[in-house]
N, C-alpha and C positions, 0 to 999 in steps of 0.2 A: 703617179703617185697616189697611192690609196691608203686607207687607214689600216692599220692593223689591227687584230682583234682586241687588244688591251683598248686600245684609242676608240673602237667601236663600242665596246661594252660599258666604258665611262660615257660616252655621248648617251647611249640609250639609259643609263641610270639617270643621267641628269634630266632627260625628258621625263622619264618614269616620275622623279622627285617634283618636277614643276607642274605635271599634269595633277599630283595629288596634293600640292598647294593650291591649285585652281578649284579642286574640289572641297575644300573646306569652307564652312560656312563662314559669313562675314557676319559677326554680332554688331549693330549699329544701336545706342543707346542715345536715346535724345534726352539732353538735361533739361528740366524745367528751372526756371528763375525761383527764389525763394519768396514765395507769396503766401499769405496768410487764406486759408481756404474760405473762411469766414467773411472777411471784410476786404479781401484782396489787395491788403496793404504790402508793398514791393518791399522786401528784406524788411520785415518788422522788427521790432525791437522784442524779444520774448525771454520769458522767466521758463527756466527748465524746471520741471514738475518733480520729477524723484530720481534717485538714484538707482542702478539697477547693474547687473552684471550678467556676462553670458558672452558667448562667441561672438566676436567683433562683426562679422557678416551677417549677424541676425540683430543688431542692435537696431534700435529705433528711438528717436527722442520724442517723449510726451511733453510738450510746449504749451504755454499759455500766451497768448497775444496780447502786450500791453497796450496796443491800439483798441482793439473790442472786447478784450477780456474772455476770449472764448478758447477753449482749450483743442488742441490737435496734434496729429502725430507727424512727424517728419521722417520719412524713410530714405536712407542714404541710398543713392543707385551706383555711385563708384565712389572710390576711396582715393585720395591722396595722401600720402605718408611723407612724415618728416621726421628727423632724427634729432633736431634741435630746434628751438625758440626762434632763430635766426632764419632757418627755412621756412617756417611757418610764416615768420613775418612777410618774408620775399613772396612767397606764394598769395598771401592776402594782398600785397600790395600790387602784383600782377593782375589778380582778379578785379580789384578796384579799379585799375587801369582800363580793363577790359570792359566794366559796366559802365566808366564815363565814355569811353568811345561810342557805346551801343546806345547809351542814352541820348546822344547828339543828334 
């Protein structure tokens, strides 16, 4: 029982597709904790310095650390989007749970 031409073509196309997937680069982004670059305070309370507008992918936060009083820029690397306040609360609760586990 051999393969007919159609089955052979499908298998060959599948192999080509898998090989292409294997060639695609894997992008790894290492997330850093939110730390003041001046006083090294972990997850400091900050004041956002000014309003701005522009493309979301180019936004940065200009902040002032309330621990040391010095200004710095926060550059988002990845984005988590939410369509409601409930989604935001759930994400923040999950993040708090992860931080609590990693701090022990």
